[in-house]
N, C-alpha and C positions, 0 to 999 in steps of 0.2 A: 504494500500500500504506500502511495506517495502522500506525504504530509505537506500541508501548506507551511507549517512552522515546525521546527524541531521541538519536541516536548519540553526540553530544558528552558525554552523561551517563555513557558507558562509560569515558571517559578519566579516570584518577585526577587529582584536583586537587592532591594532595600525597601524600607517601609513606605516609600513614596512612588514605587514602581507600578503606576497605574497602567502603563503600557503592557506589562505582562498580564495583568488582569483583563484588559481589553482584548488581548489576543485569545485568552482562554474563553472569554465570552463569545468570541466570534466563530468558534468552531462547533461542529456537531460532535458531542462527546461520544456518540456511538461509533464514530469512525476512527477514534484515537484510543490507543491503549495508554491510559494515564496512570495505571497502577504503579509504574516505576517511580513516579514523582509524587504520589499521593501523600506520603509521610511528610515530604517537604512542604507541600501545600498546606497541610493541616498545622504545621509548625507556625505558619503565618497568622493563625487565629489564636495563638497562645496569649496574646495581649490585644484585646479588642480596641485598645486606644491607638494602636498602630493604624495609620490612615488606610492601608490596604486591607486590613482585617475585615472591616465591616463591608467592604466591597466584595471581598472574596466569599463571605458566607453564603449569599444567595447563589453564587456560581457553584460552589461545592454542592449545595443542595440540589442542583440540576444535573449532577453527574450520575453515572450508572450506580444504582443501589449496591451492587456487589463490590464496587470500588470504595464507596464511602462508609458503608455500615461497619466494617471492622475497625475503621479509624475512629468513628464516633464512639463505638463501644470502648475502645482503648482510652479515649479522652475521658469518658464518664467514669472509668475505673482508675484513672491516673492519680487521683489525690491532689492534682494541681487545680486549686479552686479557681484561679483566674481563667484557666483553659476550659474548665467545666462550665463556668459562668458564660464565657463567650459561646461555647457550643450550645448550651441550653437556651440562652437568651436570644442569640442571633442566627444560629444555623438550624437548629431543630424546628423552630416555628416555620421555616421556609420549606421544609421537607414535605413531599407528598405523604398522604395518610398511610399508604402501604409501607413506606419506609419507617414512619413513626411507630407503626405496629411492631416492627422488628426490634426496635430499641426500647419498647415499653417495659420489658423486664428490667432493664438497666435503670430506667427512671423510677420504677417501683422500688428497687433496692435503695436508691437515694431517698425516697420518700419514707420508707419503713425503717431504714437503719442508716441515717445520715452520719457522716463523720462530724467531728466538732467543727471543722472549717466549713463543711457544707451547710451546717446550721448557722454559723456566724455570718456567712456570705449570703444566706437565704437561698442557696441553690436548691434546697429541698422544697421550698415553697414554689419556686418557679417550675421545678420538675413536676410538682403536684398539679399546677395549672395546666401544663402541657398534657400530662397523663389524663386528667379529667376531660380535656378537650378531645383526646383520642377516643376515650371510652364513650363520650357523648356522641361522637360521630358514628359509632357502631350501633347505638340504640335506635 
């Protein structure tokens, strides 16, 4: 397959690299194997205050579920409250319902057995809101 851009060009080089995000937005994710760079893309949402982070979240949400679900689960289990917050507050709400269903057990763990930091940062409350939204859509 011939790619319009080498996949490395989709990885921001700095926190202001909107060009990389725009390239990623411009492609059909079904035609690219982005799995080799997925970890690097997810690293850019570790701090939602980085300018590219909020731009990247809806783009990540539009990628193939099989590419993003393992990374979302990893973030939710990471113990990194800033990364979890970014994922729960900005990425997960943009996901299609069927993808949210796949991560519902991870949200439920945060709701039922939050760590001290998850409680302090109110990650458990945001997880509850998203979980209740998922369950509400199934009713």
